[in-house]
N, CA, C and O atoms as a MOPAC input file, in Angstrom:
PM7 MOZYME 1SCF
protein

 N      0.84100 1    -1.17800 1     0.00700 1
 C      0.01400 1    -0.00300 1    -0.00300 1
 C      0.85400 1     1.22500 1    -0.01600 1
 O      0.53900 1     2.17300 1    -0.73600 1
 N      1.93300 1     1.25400 1     0.76400 1
 C      2.74600 1     2.43900 1     0.91200 1
 C      3.51600 1     2.74100 1    -0.36600 1
 O      4.02200 1     3.85100 1    -0.53200 1
 N      3.61100 1     1.77400 1    -1.26900 1
 C      4.21900 1     1.95600 1    -2.56400 1
 C      3.37500 1     2.85800 1    -3.46300 1
 O      3.88600 1     3.37200 1    -4.45800 1
 N      2.13400 1     3.05600 1    -3.14800 1
 C      1.21400 1     3.90900 1    -3.93800 1
 C      1.38000 1     5.38000 1    -3.55800 1
 O      0.76300 1     6.24800 1    -4.17600 1
 N      2.19600 1     5.66800 1    -2.55900 1
 C      2.36600 1     7.06500 1    -2.08800 1
 C      2.85100 1     7.93600 1    -3.23900 1
 O      3.75900 1     7.56400 1    -3.98300 1
 N      2.23700 1     9.08600 1    -3.36600 1
 C      2.59000 1    10.03700 1    -4.42400 1
 C      1.70100 1     9.99300 1    -5.64000 1
 O      1.73700 1    10.90100 1    -6.47100 1
 N      0.87400 1     8.91100 1    -5.76100 1
 C     -0.06000 1     8.82300 1    -6.86700 1
 C     -1.27100 1     9.68900 1    -6.58000 1
 O     -1.56900 1     9.95700 1    -5.41600 1
 N     -1.96200 1    10.12400 1    -7.58400 1
 C     -3.14300 1    10.96000 1    -7.45500 1
 C     -4.38000 1    10.04700 1    -7.22900 1
 O     -5.17500 1     9.83600 1    -8.14500 1
 N     -4.51700 1     9.53700 1    -6.05000 1
 C     -5.60000 1     8.58500 1    -5.73000 1
 C     -6.90200 1     9.35900 1    -5.47600 1
 O     -6.88100 1    10.47100 1    -4.94700 1
 N     -8.00800 1     8.76800 1    -5.85100 1
 C     -9.30700 1     9.37100 1    -5.60400 1
 C    -10.26800 1     8.44500 1    -4.78000 1
 O    -11.37600 1     8.85300 1    -4.43300 1
 N     -9.83600 1     7.24700 1    -4.49300 1
 C    -10.68100 1     6.34400 1    -3.72600 1
 C    -10.02500 1     5.03300 1    -3.39100 1
 O     -8.94300 1     4.72500 1    -3.89300 1
 N    -10.66000 1     4.26700 1    -2.55700 1
 C    -10.16100 1     2.95000 1    -2.18800 1
 C    -11.28300 1     2.12300 1    -1.67400 1
 O    -12.35900 1     2.63900 1    -1.37000 1
 N    -11.04500 1     0.79600 1    -1.56700 1
 C    -12.12600 1    -0.10400 1    -1.18900 1
 C    -11.57500 1    -1.29100 1    -0.40700 1
 O    -10.53300 1    -1.84700 1    -0.75400 1
 N    -12.27100 1    -1.66400 1     0.63000 1
 C    -11.94800 1    -2.89800 1     1.38800 1
 C    -13.15300 1    -3.79900 1     1.16100 1
 O    -14.29200 1    -3.43100 1     1.45100 1
 N    -12.87300 1    -5.00100 1     0.63000 1
 C    -13.94700 1    -5.94900 1     0.27700 1
 C    -13.78700 1    -7.24600 1     1.03400 1
 O    -12.67800 1    -7.71800 1     1.27900 1
 N    -14.92500 1    -7.80900 1     1.39600 1
 C    -15.00100 1    -9.15400 1     1.97400 1
 C    -14.29500 1    -9.29900 1     3.32400 1
 O    -13.41500 1   -10.14400 1     3.49100 1
 N    -14.68900 1    -8.47400 1     4.26700 1
 C    -14.23400 1    -8.64000 1     5.63000 1
 C    -15.49600 1    -9.16300 1     6.38200 1
 O    -16.48400 1    -8.44000 1     6.51300 1
 N    -15.44600 1   -10.38900 1     6.85700 1
 C    -16.57300 1   -10.98200 1     7.53900 1
 C    -16.19700 1   -11.52700 1     8.90100 1
 O    -15.89300 1   -12.71300 1     9.03100 1
 N    -16.21300 1   -10.67800 1     9.92000 1
 C    -15.81300 1   -11.11300 1    11.26900 1
 C    -16.58500 1   -12.31500 1    11.80900 1
 O    -16.00100 1   -13.06900 1    12.58700 1
 N    -17.88100 1   -12.56100 1    11.45200 1
 C    -18.54500 1   -13.73800 1    12.00500 1
 C    -17.89200 1   -15.04800 1    11.55400 1
 O    -18.02400 1   -16.06300 1    12.23800 1
 N    -17.19400 1   -15.04300 1    10.42200 1
 C    -16.53000 1   -16.27000 1     9.92900 1
 C    -15.05600 1   -16.30400 1    10.28000 1
 O    -14.32600 1   -17.19600 1     9.84800 1
 N    -14.61800 1   -15.32000 1    11.07300 1
 C    -13.18900 1   -15.25700 1    11.44100 1
 C    -13.08300 1   -15.34900 1    12.94400 1
 O    -13.16600 1   -14.33800 1    13.64100 1
 N    -12.90100 1   -16.54100 1    13.44300 1
 C    -12.86400 1   -16.76700 1    14.88500 1
 C    -11.67100 1   -16.11800 1    15.55900 1
 O    -11.76300 1   -15.74600 1    16.72900 1
 N    -10.56100 1   -15.96900 1    14.86700 1
 C     -9.35200 1   -15.36900 1    15.48600 1
 C     -9.33800 1   -13.85900 1    15.45600 1
 O     -8.60600 1   -13.22500 1    16.21500 1
 N    -10.14800 1   -13.27500 1    14.57900 1
 C    -10.14800 1   -11.81400 1    14.47800 1
 C     -9.09700 1   -11.25000 1    13.53100 1
 O     -9.00100 1   -10.03300 1    13.37100 1
 N     -8.31600 1   -12.10700 1    12.90700 1
 C     -7.26800 1   -11.64800 1    12.02700 1
 C     -7.79000 1   -10.92700 1    10.78900 1
 O     -7.18100 1    -9.96300 1    10.32600 1
 N     -8.89400 1   -11.38500 1    10.26400 1
 C     -9.42500 1   -10.75300 1     9.02600 1
 C     -9.87500 1    -9.33300 1     9.32500 1
 O     -9.63400 1    -8.43000 1     8.52400 1
 N    -10.52500 1    -9.11800 1    10.46500 1
 C    -10.96900 1    -7.79400 1    10.83900 1
 C     -9.75500 1    -6.87100 1    11.08400 1
 O     -9.78100 1    -5.70200 1    10.70100 1
 N     -8.72200 1    -7.38400 1    11.70500 1
 C     -7.51200 1    -6.59600 1    11.95600 1
 C     -6.83700 1    -6.20800 1    10.65900 1
 O     -6.41300 1    -5.06300 1    10.50400 1
 N     -6.72800 1    -7.12400 1     9.73500 1
 C     -6.09000 1    -6.81700 1     8.44700 1
 C     -6.96500 1    -5.83300 1     7.68200 1
 O     -6.45100 1    -4.90200 1     7.06200 1
 N     -8.30900 1    -6.03100 1     7.71800 1
 C     -9.19000 1    -5.08000 1     7.03200 1
 C     -9.09600 1    -3.67700 1     7.54800 1
 O     -9.07800 1    -2.73900 1     6.75000 1
 N     -9.03500 1    -3.48600 1     8.84600 1
 C     -8.94500 1    -2.14000 1     9.40400 1
 C     -7.55900 1    -1.54800 1     9.14800 1
 O     -7.44000 1    -0.33400 1     8.98200 1
 N     -6.52500 1    -2.36000 1     9.11200 1
 C     -5.19500 1    -1.87200 1     8.79700 1
 C     -5.08900 1    -1.39300 1     7.35600 1
 O     -4.47500 1    -0.36400 1     7.07400 1
 N     -5.69800 1    -2.15500 1     6.44900 1
 C     -5.71400 1    -1.73600 1     5.03000 1
 C     -6.53900 1    -0.43900 1     4.87000 1
 O     -6.15000 1     0.46300 1     4.12800 1
 N     -7.65200 1    -0.36600 1     5.55800 1
 C     -8.48400 1     0.82500 1     5.49600 1
 C     -7.71400 1     2.03200 1     6.03000 1
 O     -7.80500 1     3.10700 1     5.43700 1
 N     -6.97400 1     1.90600 1     7.10200 1
 C     -6.16000 1     3.00700 1     7.65300 1
 C     -5.11900 1     3.45500 1     6.63600 1
 O     -4.93000 1     4.65800 1     6.45300 1
 N     -4.44200 1     2.53700 1     5.97300 1
 C     -3.45500 1     2.86500 1     4.97200 1
 C     -4.08500 1     3.61400 1     3.79000 1
 O     -3.49900 1     4.56100 1     3.26400 1
 N     -5.29700 1     3.17500 1     3.37300 1
 C     -5.99100 1     3.84800 1     2.30900 1
 C     -6.34000 1     5.29000 1     2.68100 1
 O     -6.15200 1     6.21600 1     1.89200 1
 N     -6.86000 1     5.45700 1     3.92300 1
 C     -7.23300 1     6.79500 1     4.39300 1
 C     -5.96900 1     7.70400 1     4.45100 1
 O     -6.04200 1     8.87600 1     4.08300 1
 N     -4.87100 1     7.18700 1     4.88900 1
 C     -3.64200 1     7.97500 1     4.93500 1
 C     -3.20900 1     8.40000 1     3.53400 1
 O     -2.82100 1     9.55000 1     3.33100 1
 N     -3.27300 1     7.48700 1     2.56900 1
 C     -2.86600 1     7.79200 1     1.19300 1
 C     -3.80000 1     8.81700 1     0.61200 1
 O     -3.34800 1     9.74200 1    -0.06400 1
 N     -5.13000 1     8.68300 1     0.85800 1
 C     -6.09600 1     9.60900 1     0.31800 1
 C     -5.94300 1    11.00200 1     0.92000 1
 O     -6.06800 1    12.00200 1     0.21300 1
 N     -5.67200 1    11.07000 1     2.23500 1
 C     -5.52200 1    12.38600 1     2.85400 1
 C     -4.29800 1    13.10200 1     2.31100 1
 O     -4.33200 1    14.32400 1     2.16300 1
 N     -3.21800 1    12.39400 1     2.00900 1
 C     -2.06100 1    13.00600 1     1.40900 1
 C     -2.36500 1    13.48000 1    -0.02000 1
 O     -1.93200 1    14.55600 1    -0.43000 1
 N     -3.11000 1    12.66900 1    -0.76300 1
 C     -3.46100 1    13.06700 1    -2.13800 1
 C     -4.31100 1    14.32700 1    -2.17400 1
 O     -4.11100 1    15.20900 1    -3.00900 1
 N     -5.27500 1    14.39400 1    -1.24000 1
 C     -6.11700 1    15.62200 1    -1.16900 1
 C     -5.30700 1    16.81100 1    -0.77100 1
 O     -5.44700 1    17.87400 1    -1.37600 1
 N     -4.43900 1    16.67800 1     0.24900 1
 C     -3.58100 1    17.79000 1     0.63000 1
 C     -2.66100 1    18.24500 1    -0.53300 1
 O     -2.43500 1    19.44200 1    -0.71400 1
 N     -2.15100 1    17.30600 1    -1.29200 1
 C     -1.29300 1    17.64800 1    -2.43800 1
 C     -2.12500 1    18.41700 1    -3.49600 1
 O     -1.63400 1    19.38500 1    -4.07600 1
 N     -3.33700 1    18.00300 1    -3.73800 1
 C     -4.18900 1    18.69000 1    -4.72700 1
 C     -4.51800 1    20.10600 1    -4.28500 1
 O     -4.65900 1    21.00500 1    -5.11500 1
 N     -4.64200 1    20.30600 1    -2.96700 1
 C     -4.97300 1    21.59100 1    -2.44800 1
 C     -3.74500 1    22.49800 1    -2.22000 1
 O     -3.86200 1    23.64400 1    -1.78500 1
 N     -2.57300 1    21.93700 1    -2.53400 1
 C     -1.32400 1    22.69100 1    -2.43300 1
 C     -0.79300 1    22.86700 1    -1.02900 1
 O     -0.05400 1    23.80800 1    -0.74000 1
 N     -1.18800 1    21.92700 1    -0.13900 1
 C     -0.73300 1    22.03100 1     1.24500 1
 C      0.47300 1    21.13600 1     1.53400 1
 O      0.97400 1    21.14000 1     2.65900 1
 N      0.94000 1    20.39100 1     0.57600 1
 C      2.16100 1    19.59400 1     0.72300 1
 C      3.14300 1    20.00300 1    -0.33000 1
 O      4.24500 1    19.45800 1    -0.39100 1

């Protein structure tokens, strides 16, 4: 995910996270981690478009 830094991103998606079928909770943890990385990349892209970086 961090390799996408610097690209002009406009969106992201996390698909197929189903905690009821994940007894260990690993799927939910990976899903929220990926979502956090997407949000960080998108916030940088927005700031760059607005000239704040």
